N, C-alpha and C positions, 0 to 999 in steps of 0.2 A: 503494499500500500505506499509505503514511503517512496517507493519508484514512482508510482503514479502521480503523487502529490509533486515530487521534484520536477518531473516532466511538464508541468502545469504549473510550476511557480511564478514564472516570468509573465505568465498570462494573469496571473491572478493579481501581481503587484499592480498592471496597467490596468485593469478591470477597477481595482479598489482606487487607485489614484485618479482615474475617470469619474469616479464619484465624490471627488472632493474628500476623499480620506487624508485628514492630517498625517504629515510624516510621522509625527509621535506618536500615533494612534497605529500605524501599517504595521510593524512587528506583532503587537498584540493581536490586531484582527488575524493575522496572517495563522499565527499558533492556535487562535481560536478555532479557525476555518481545517487547520490539519487534524485537531483534537477530534472535531465534530465527524471530520472525514473518516478518521480512524476508527470511531466507534462502530460507524455502519460499513467498516472493511468487508465482513463477509458476503454482505449484500452487493457490493459495489462489482458492476460490469465494467471491465475495464474500456469497453469502447464507449461507455456513458458518464466515465468518470469527470472528464470536464464539465460535463453539464450539472453533475451533483457538486463539483467544486463550485461553479458559479453560483447554482443557487443557495448553497451553506453561504458563501461571501455577500450575496444581496441580502438574503435575510438577515444575516448580521449588521450590515451597514444600516438596513431598514431599522433593526432592533437600536441601535446607536443612537439615531436619529430619534427616536420615539422617546428614549430614557433621556435625552439632553434635557437639561434644565432650560425653563424657557429664556432665562438670562444669558445662556450661553449658545442659545441657538445662533446659527451662522446665516444672515439672510441670503448667502448667496448660495445654498444648499436647496436644490429643488429637488422634494420628494418624489416628484413625476419623473425627475431625471434618474432618479435610483430604481424607479421601477420599470424604465425602459429596457425594451429586448436587447439583447446584443446585436452589434452590427453585424451584417455578414462581410465575408471577407474583401468585397470590393470597396463597403463602407469604412473598413476598418484600414485599407490602403489607402484611402484618400483621406481619412484621418491621420494616419501617419505624416503623409505628405504637408496637409494642412499646418500640423505640429511642427514638422522641420521648418515650413517657412515663419510660422510663428517666431521661433528660435531665431530665425533669420532679421524679422521687424526688429524684435527687440533689442538685437545688436546693434541695429541702426539708430535707436533713440539716444538722445544726448544724455550724458554721463549720469546727470542727475535725475532727468526722468527715468531713466532704465533704473537706477538703483530704486527709486520710489516704486515704481510699477512693479518690480519684482519682488519687492517686499511685500507691497498689499496683494497681487494675484497669484503670485506662486508661493509665498510663503504664510500668505493669509493672515499678515499682521494688520493690527485695528490702524486706522490712519491717527489715531493719538498716539500711539504706541511708535508709529512711522516717524511723527512730528517731534516727538521729544528724542529719540534717538538721533535723528539727523539735525535738530537744532533748527525746525522750519516749523511755520505756523500750520494748522489743518488744512487750512484755506490751500496753503501752498501743495501741500500731500495732495488733496483734491483736483486741485489745475492738473499737476503733474501726471495724475492717474488718468485724469479725462484726455491729457493730451496723449498720453502714451496708448490709450484704447483706440482713439481717434487715428492716430499714426499707424499702428498695427494692422486694425482693420483695414485701412486703405492699402498698407502694402500686401497681405495676404489676399483681399479681393481682387487686385491690379494682377498679382502671380498667376492668380486660379483664373482669371481672366486669359491671362497671356497663353496659359497653358491651353486653355479651351481653343484658344485660335488659333493655336499651333497644328490641332488635330486636324 
């Protein structure tokens, strides 16, 4: 069973990250997925192992969202996204390409804007925490995040349109 789990470990990590699981919670959730998977070891058909692992991971993420204190809720987490079906291979490839484009877009942001954008959107830090850490106002943080979103969206949209035009 451990071999089946290891075979799908990378996929599970990507699945959990795509559902906005905080990096500090990732190891705990992976451990819980493994434990629940191992409890059902006798019943697992190796062909359906990935589907079972995905179901376990999805249920754990939903449980985590349900049990989170109202004050700790992250408004960026959408429960509908957590329940969304997995992408087919073509959608997954498109998502990988868009993710790579997003990385390129982030690299092109001005240094301070990039720093703020990454802290907010990647590391999920609050605007107040970012402002305190960088010694800037919350308003400046908001402006950098908005500018980063606008620039990244335009970059990705332009690159996707260019790729479609090349076909």
